C-alpha positions in Angstrom: -0.1 0.0 0.1 1.3 3.5 -1.0 2.0 5.8 2.1 2.5 9.4 1.2 5.8 10.7 2.5 4.1 13.9 3.8 1.9 11.9 6.2 5.0 10.4 7.8 6.7 13.9 7.9 3.6 15.1 9.8 3.4 12.2 12.1 7.2 12.7 12.9 6.3 16.0 14.6 4.3 14.2 17.6 6.1 11.6 19.5 2.9 10.1 20.6 2.7 8.8 16.9 6.1 7.2 16.8 5.1 3.6 16.7 2.7 4.0 13.9 4.8 6.5 12.0 7.7 4.1 12.1 5.9 1.5 10.5 4.4 3.7 7.8 7.8 5.4 7.4 9.3 2.0 6.5 6.7 1.6 3.8 7.2 5.2 2.5 11.0 4.7 2.4 10.5 1.6 0.3 8.7 3.7 -2.4 11.0 6.8 -2.0 14.3 5.8 -0.5 16.3 9.1 -1.7 13.9 11.5 -0.2 15.9 13.5 2.4 12.8 14.9 4.2 11.4 11.4 4.8 14.8 10.0 5.8 15.0 13.0 8.4 11.5 12.2 9.7 12.0 8.6 10.1 15.4 9.0 11.3 14.0 11.2 14.2 11.4 8.8 14.9 13.9 6.0 15.1 15.9 8.1 17.5 13.0 8.6 19.9 12.4 4.8 19.7 15.9 4.0 20.8 16.8 2.5 17.5 20.0 4.5 17.1 21.7 2.5 14.4 18.7 3.1 12.2 18.5 6.6 13.1 22.2 7.1 12.4 21.9 5.6 8.8 18.7 7.6 8.1 19.8 11.0 9.4 23.3 10.5 7.7 21.4 9.9 4.5 19.4 13.1 5.1 22.4 14.9 6.0 24.4 14.0 2.9 21.5 14.5 0.3 19.3 17.2 1.8 20.0 20.8 2.9 22.2 21.7 5.9 19.9 21.3 9.0 21.0 21.7 12.5 18.4 19.3 13.7 19.5 16.6 11.4 23.1 16.9 12.6 22.2 17.2 16.2 20.2 13.8 16.1 22.8 12.3 14.0 25.5 13.1 16.5 23.6 12.1 19.3 22.8 8.6 17.5 26.6 8.3 16.9 27.2 9.4 20.6 25.0 6.5 21.8 26.4 4.1 19.3 30.0 5.1 20.7 31.1 6.2 17.3 33.3 9.0 18.7 34.8 10.6 15.7 31.4 10.8 13.8 29.6 12.1 16.8 32.2 14.9 17.2 31.9 15.9 13.7 28.0 15.8 13.5 27.5 17.7 16.9 30.2 20.3 15.8 28.3 20.8 12.6 24.9 21.1 14.4 26.3 23.7 16.7 27.8 25.7 13.9 24.3 25.6 12.1 22.6 26.9 15.2 20.7 24.8 17.7 17.9 25.8 20.2 19.3 26.3 23.8 18.2 23.1 25.1 19.7 21.0 22.3 22.9 23.2 22.2 23.4 22.6 25.8 23.1 18.9 25.3 25.4 18.9 22.2 28.0 20.8 24.1 27.8 18.3 27.1 28.2 15.4 24.7 31.1 17.0 23.1 32.7 17.7 26.5 32.7 13.9 27.2 33.8 13.0 23.8 36.6 15.4 23.4 
């Protein structure tokens, strides 16, 4: 069944929808594997669900194919931090900070960098 990417992107904004959005996201990615907006949305959902390996893969795809986005780099860096991929986490978190993060995410990124460096 066809799942519109826009539906998954909308669902990604509300963590209450994560389980359903994850399943729909997998179907939508099958139809649109090169869509950076969809990779970002499903990556964020995967991060919130604790699937850091999938999150890192999808967010890396979004980071390399989509526009520079501090949120993508933040969650990519935090996924890599959780996976203990030190070098990649440092790079992504530095990029997120350079692109400008909200204060709460900026503080978390700086704290993680402090542990990693």
